[in-house]
Backbone as ProteinMPNN parsed JSONL, in Angstrom:
{"seq_chain_A": "MSNQPALQTSSGLIWIVVGGCFAIASLVPLVMLALAGGASTPIAVVAITAVLLLYAAIIVLRFAVARRPIRLWWMAACMLMMAAVALVGIWAAAIIEAS", "coords_chain_A": {"N_chain_A": [[-49.323, 152.821, 144.784], [-47.769, 150.937, 142.714], [-49.176, 150.972, 140.589], [-49.069, 152.263, 138.178], [-48.342, 153.795, 134.998], [-45.449, 153.444, 133.918], [-44.819, 151.381, 135.122], [-46.773, 149.381, 134.314], [-47.876, 149.215, 131.724], [-45.902, 150.351, 129.954], [-43.65, 150.552, 127.331], [-40.859, 150.177, 127.847], [-39.089, 152.092, 126.999], [-39.093, 154.726, 128.676], [-37.475, 153.677, 130.609], [-35.307, 153.222, 129.862], [-34.425, 155.843, 128.613], [-34.647, 157.671, 130.633], [-32.847, 156.477, 132.462], [-30.717, 156.589, 131.114], [-30.056, 159.274, 130.648], [-29.797, 159.812, 133.68], [-27.448, 158.195, 134.44], [-25.424, 159.823, 132.766], [-25.717, 162.064, 134.106], [-24.943, 161.316, 136.694], [-22.379, 160.462, 135.883], [-20.239, 162.069, 135.631], [-19.473, 163.631, 137.676], [-18.215, 161.454, 138.857], [-16.499, 160.58, 137.061], [-14.989, 163.031, 136.782], [-13.801, 162.491, 139.668], [-12.359, 160.475, 139.299], [-10.385, 161.224, 137.363], [-9.009, 162.775, 138.648], [-6.922, 161.671, 140.323], [-6.86, 161.21, 142.902], [-6.915, 160.071, 146.529], [-9.546, 158.801, 146.491], [-9.845, 157.709, 143.908], [-9.726, 154.928, 143.303], [-12.537, 154.002, 144.297], [-14.229, 155.597, 142.974], [-13.809, 154.51, 140.432], [-14.842, 152.187, 140.784], [-17.496, 152.799, 141.206], [-18.365, 154.125, 138.913], [-17.973, 151.892, 137.009], [-20.23, 150.007, 138.043], [-22.629, 151.926, 137.761], [-22.596, 151.901, 134.866], [-22.889, 149.052, 134.368], [-25.224, 148.654, 135.52], [-26.829, 150.247, 133.923], [-26.459, 149.039, 131.335], [-27.725, 146.766, 132.114], [-30.193, 147.372, 132.1], [-30.893, 147.936, 129.617], [-30.65, 145.394, 128.323], [-32.333, 143.918, 129.67], [-34.408, 145.378, 128.495], [-34.824, 143.99, 126.181], [-34.469, 141.348, 126.584], [-36.611, 140.258, 128.449], [-39.732, 138.634, 128.231], [-42.012, 139.123, 129.649], [-44.009, 141.902, 129.938], [-45.005, 143.242, 132.981], [-43.008, 142.204, 134.787], [-40.711, 142.861, 133.416], [-40.567, 145.588, 133.489], [-40.735, 146.049, 136.259], [-38.198, 145.009, 137.038], [-36.364, 146.736, 135.409], [-37.052, 149.253, 136.424], [-35.924, 148.331, 139.472], [-33.344, 148.293, 138.54], [-32.736, 150.916, 137.817], [-33.009, 152.235, 140.364], [-31.249, 151.094, 141.986], [-29.022, 152.005, 140.423], [-28.947, 154.455, 141.168], [-28.337, 154.598, 143.49], [-26.071, 153.132, 144.163], [-24.275, 155.511, 142.716], [-25.228, 157.668, 144.308], [-23.712, 156.557, 146.762], [-21.111, 156.092, 145.744], [-20.403, 158.731, 145.156], [-20.627, 160.151, 147.581], [-19.016, 158.809, 149.306], [-16.439, 158.853, 148.196], [-16.35, 161.561, 148.166], [-16.04, 162.074, 150.833], [-13.854, 160.614, 151.309], [-11.79, 162.428, 149.813], [-12.145, 164.927, 151.543], [-10.812, 164.267, 153.75]], "CA_chain_A": [[-48.086, 153.335, 144.264], [-47.574, 150.256, 141.846], [-50.402, 151.182, 139.592], [-48.277, 153.59, 137.412], [-48.049, 153.175, 133.579], [-44.206, 153.396, 133.892], [-44.624, 150.092, 135.822], [-47.55, 148.531, 133.96], [-48.326, 149.536, 130.119], [-44.82, 151.343, 129.323], [-42.766, 149.786, 126.54], [-39.378, 150.229, 128.87], [-38.466, 153.091, 126.595], [-38.889, 155.538, 129.349], [-36.712, 153.473, 131.511], [-33.751, 153.351, 129.21], [-34.092, 157.189, 128.462], [-34.224, 158.306, 132.043], [-31.429, 155.639, 132.969], [-29.401, 156.87, 130.283], [-30.09, 160.622, 131.465], [-29.091, 159.843, 135.015], [-26.368, 157.81, 134.12], [-24.774, 160.784, 132.349], [-25.586, 163.094, 135.495], [-24.006, 160.57, 137.785], [-20.879, 159.912, 135.96], [-19.805, 163.658, 135.415], [-18.453, 163.961, 139.009], [-17.48, 160.366, 139.342], [-15.526, 160.737, 136.159], [-13.843, 164.072, 137.704], [-13.156, 162.121, 140.686], [-11.183, 159.13, 138.949], [-9.269, 161.507, 136.714], [-8.018, 163.74, 139.676], [-5.88, 160.935, 140.689], [-6.745, 161.317, 144.549], [-7.107, 158.781, 147.199], [-10.879, 158.24, 146.014], [-9.594, 157.06, 142.338], [-10.738, 153.385, 143.283], [-13.904, 154.049, 144.82], [-15.024, 156.343, 141.647], [-13.751, 153.825, 139.422], [-15.904, 151.095, 140.997], [-18.782, 153.175, 140.871], [-18.623, 154.12, 137.522], [-18.534, 150.533, 136.31], [-21.423, 149.56, 138.561], [-23.399, 152.416, 137.095], [-22.514, 151.378, 133.775], [-23.367, 147.893, 134.156], [-26.511, 148.509, 135.754], [-27.439, 150.982, 132.672], [-26.51, 147.829, 130.354], [-28.455, 145.768, 132.611], [-31.613, 148.02, 131.722], [-31.139, 147.945, 128.135], [-30.47, 144.032, 128.08], [-33.78, 143.681, 130.237], [-35.628, 145.663, 127.823], [-35.171, 143.297, 125.058], [-34.497, 140.168, 127.146], [-37.662, 139.795, 129.308], [-40.749, 139.228, 127.299], [-43.249, 139.808, 130.23], [-44.112, 143.375, 130.271], [-44.871, 144.018, 133.93], [-41.755, 141.771, 135.455], [-39.337, 143.516, 132.723], [-40.678, 147.229, 133.9], [-40.323, 146.047, 137.807], [-36.421, 144.84, 137.108], [-35.894, 147.842, 134.985], [-37.337, 150.092, 137.789], [-35.177, 148.365, 140.222], [-31.961, 148.703, 138.222], [-32.57, 152.488, 137.961], [-32.831, 152.403, 141.638], [-29.783, 150.552, 142.145], [-27.997, 152.798, 139.831], [-29.104, 155.966, 141.858], [-28.117, 154.391, 145.178], [-24.71, 153.082, 143.646], [-23.96, 156.363, 142.634], [-24.836, 158.231, 145.783], [-22.525, 156.061, 147.838], [-19.886, 156.383, 145.448], [-19.968, 160.319, 145.363], [-20.396, 160.413, 148.968], [-17.733, 158.233, 149.872], [-15.435, 159.622, 147.413], [-16.089, 163.197, 148.847], [-15.368, 161.99, 152.279], [-12.074, 160.553, 151.311], [-11.215, 163.587, 149.392], [-12.201, 165.834, 152.553], [-10.097, 163.752, 155.006]], "C_chain_A": [[-47.479, 152.402, 142.896], [-48.288, 150.39, 140.533], [-49.995, 152.377, 138.853], [-47.901, 153.424, 135.825], [-46.791, 152.898, 133.205], [-43.995, 151.903, 134.156], [-45.472, 148.857, 135.272], [-47.518, 148.313, 132.499], [-46.92, 149.893, 129.527], [-44.159, 149.988, 128.418], [-41.321, 149.355, 127.142], [-38.707, 151.517, 128.139], [-38.091, 154.229, 127.616], [-37.785, 155.345, 130.519], [-35.342, 153.625, 130.963], [-33.352, 155.065, 128.826], [-33.785, 157.945, 129.77], [-32.839, 157.627, 132.811], [-30.477, 156.162, 132.473], [-29.062, 158.523, 130.826], [-29.296, 160.771, 133.019], [-28.167, 158.95, 135.147], [-25.206, 158.726, 133.549], [-24.451, 161.801, 133.656], [-24.753, 162.705, 136.39], [-22.391, 160.466, 137.35], [-20.058, 161.298, 135.741], [-18.931, 163.841, 136.861], [-18.054, 162.742, 139.191], [-16.206, 160.215, 138.119], [-14.286, 161.712, 136.46], [-12.921, 163.582, 138.785], [-11.966, 161.224, 140.236], [-10.203, 160.157, 138.233], [-8.292, 162.419, 137.276], [-7.025, 163.175, 140.058], [-5.721, 160.726, 142.275], [-6.633, 160.12, 145.247], [-8.695, 158.257, 146.559], [-10.915, 157.731, 144.405], [-10.578, 155.469, 142.504], [-12.123, 153.377, 143.638], [-14.988, 154.714, 143.481], [-14.915, 155.148, 140.651], [-14.739, 152.652, 139.401], [-17.317, 151.556, 140.838], [-19.354, 153.545, 139.489], [-18.633, 152.947, 136.64], [-19.801, 149.792, 136.706], [-22.411, 150.623, 137.551], [-23.64, 152.212, 135.768], [-23.2, 149.933, 133.452], [-24.894, 147.788, 134.432], [-27.438, 149.171, 134.652], [-27.421, 149.896, 131.635], [-27.589, 146.844, 130.68], [-30.023, 146.07, 132.124], [-31.845, 147.842, 130.57], [-31.322, 146.324, 127.916], [-31.898, 143.895, 128.754], [-34.729, 143.953, 129.267], [-36.146, 144.638, 126.779], [-35.057, 141.651, 125.149], [-35.845, 139.463, 127.699], [-38.853, 140.056, 128.324], [-42.039, 139.726, 128.343], [-43.16, 141.117, 130.779], [-43.91, 143.75, 131.979], [-43.375, 143.534, 135.064], [-40.462, 142.522, 134.846], [-39.638, 144.751, 133.109], [-40.356, 147.243, 135.363], [-38.744, 145.968, 137.727], [-35.933, 146.181, 136.547], [-35.872, 149.169, 136.125], [-35.959, 149.724, 139.013], [-33.695, 148.558, 139.777], [-31.426, 149.943, 138.278], [-32.331, 152.845, 139.266], [-31.65, 152.11, 142.405], [-28.962, 151.451, 141.496], [-27.988, 153.897, 140.687], [-28.412, 155.684, 143.255], [-26.782, 154.044, 144.826], [-23.793, 154.446, 143.591], [-23.828, 157.478, 143.474], [-24.088, 157.83, 146.54], [-21.248, 156.574, 147.37], [-19.412, 157.702, 145.488], [-19.744, 160.44, 146.747], [-19.168, 159.922, 149.582], [-16.405, 158.472, 149.411], [-15.048, 160.986, 147.689], [-15.49, 163.108, 150.142], [-13.951, 161.559, 152.393], [-11.401, 161.653, 150.869], [-11.1, 164.717, 150.735], [-11.288, 165.515, 153.627], [-8.719, 163.886, 154.548]], "O_chain_A": [[-46.791, 152.999, 142.068], [-47.864, 149.867, 139.502], [-50.621, 153.431, 138.964], [-46.907, 152.723, 135.64], [-46.677, 152.159, 132.227], [-43.153, 151.248, 133.542], [-45.198, 147.683, 135.523], [-47.13, 147.225, 132.074], [-46.882, 149.628, 128.326], [-44.176, 148.8, 128.74], [-40.787, 148.278, 126.876], [-37.738, 151.997, 128.727], [-36.963, 154.717, 127.545], [-37.285, 156.243, 131.196], [-34.398, 154.106, 131.59], [-32.188, 155.464, 128.769], [-32.826, 158.702, 129.918], [-32.039, 158.207, 133.545], [-29.414, 156.31, 133.076], [-27.985, 158.867, 131.312], [-28.461, 161.608, 133.362], [-27.938, 158.812, 136.349], [-24.054, 158.409, 133.844], [-23.36, 162.188, 134.075], [-23.912, 163.443, 136.903], [-21.432, 160.407, 138.12], [-18.847, 161.075, 135.751], [-17.753, 164.198, 136.878], [-17.151, 162.836, 140.021], [-15.1, 159.752, 138.399], [-13.085, 161.445, 136.432], [-11.754, 163.934, 138.959], [-10.837, 161.257, 140.727], [-9.03, 159.934, 138.532], [-7.218, 162.797, 136.806], [-6.034, 163.882, 140.241], [-4.742, 160.218, 142.82], [-6.264, 159.115, 144.638], [-8.73, 157.093, 146.16], [-11.959, 157.422, 143.832], [-11.647, 155.1, 142.018], [-12.828, 152.535, 143.08], [-16.133, 154.377, 143.179], [-15.941, 154.814, 140.059], [-15.316, 152.208, 138.408], [-18.204, 150.823, 140.402], [-20.488, 153.327, 139.063], [-19.259, 152.988, 135.581], [-20.393, 149.065, 135.909], [-22.934, 150.091, 136.571], [-24.801, 152.308, 135.372], [-23.913, 149.724, 132.471], [-25.67, 147.07, 133.802], [-28.587, 148.775, 134.456], [-28.463, 149.813, 130.984], [-28.24, 146.217, 129.845], [-30.855, 145.207, 131.842], [-33.003, 147.563, 130.261], [-32.301, 146.033, 127.228], [-32.721, 143.698, 127.86], [-35.682, 143.212, 129.028], [-37.32, 144.399, 126.496], [-35.372, 140.849, 124.269], [-36.119, 138.292, 127.436], [-39.08, 141.116, 127.74], [-42.895, 140.53, 127.975], [-42.498, 141.469, 131.755], [-42.93, 144.395, 132.351], [-42.848, 144.285, 135.884], [-39.438, 142.767, 135.485], [-38.556, 145.338, 133.094], [-39.784, 148.228, 135.828], [-38.068, 146.811, 138.315], [-35.082, 146.77, 137.213], [-34.908, 149.83, 136.51], [-35.168, 150.593, 139.382], [-32.875, 148.96, 140.603], [-30.277, 150.261, 138.587], [-31.497, 153.727, 139.469], [-31.179, 152.799, 143.31], [-27.97, 151.728, 142.17], [-26.87, 154.327, 140.968], [-28.007, 156.587, 143.987], [-26.05, 154.901, 145.32], [-22.763, 154.539, 144.258], [-22.82, 158.18, 143.555], [-23.566, 158.699, 147.238], [-20.443, 157.226, 148.035], [-18.244, 157.952, 145.783], [-18.642, 160.844, 147.119], [-18.422, 160.606, 150.283], [-15.395, 158.325, 150.1], [-13.943, 161.512, 147.561], [-14.61, 163.867, 150.548], [-13.102, 161.925, 153.206], [-10.374, 161.947, 151.48], [-10.034, 165.307, 150.912], [-10.964, 166.404, 154.414], [-7.788, 163.566, 155.287]]}, "name": "protein", "num_of_chains": 1, "seq": "MSNQPALQTSSGLIWIVVGGCFAIASLVPLVMLALAGGASTPIAVVAITAVLLLYAAIIVLRFAVARRPIRLWWMAACMLMMAAVALVGIWAAAIIEAS"}
């Protein structure tokens, strides 16, 4: 599982591109929930902030960490955390809006 080019030999650009695409895709419903002004607005705003900070961390890691395998593992971890935060944020906001 860990013997993948994206985790061993990549320059890190793939994580920046995929992370950016995922950030945009996850921010669309979160921003819509935040702008709706319902009870889930605080959760949506926190999730938006966390997704943006994690994406910024991916970019910073790309240029700040010199050792390639460590850099790629941390970039992958930030991407997974971004997915988890977006999923939980959208799920929690949907539950609040439904009740």
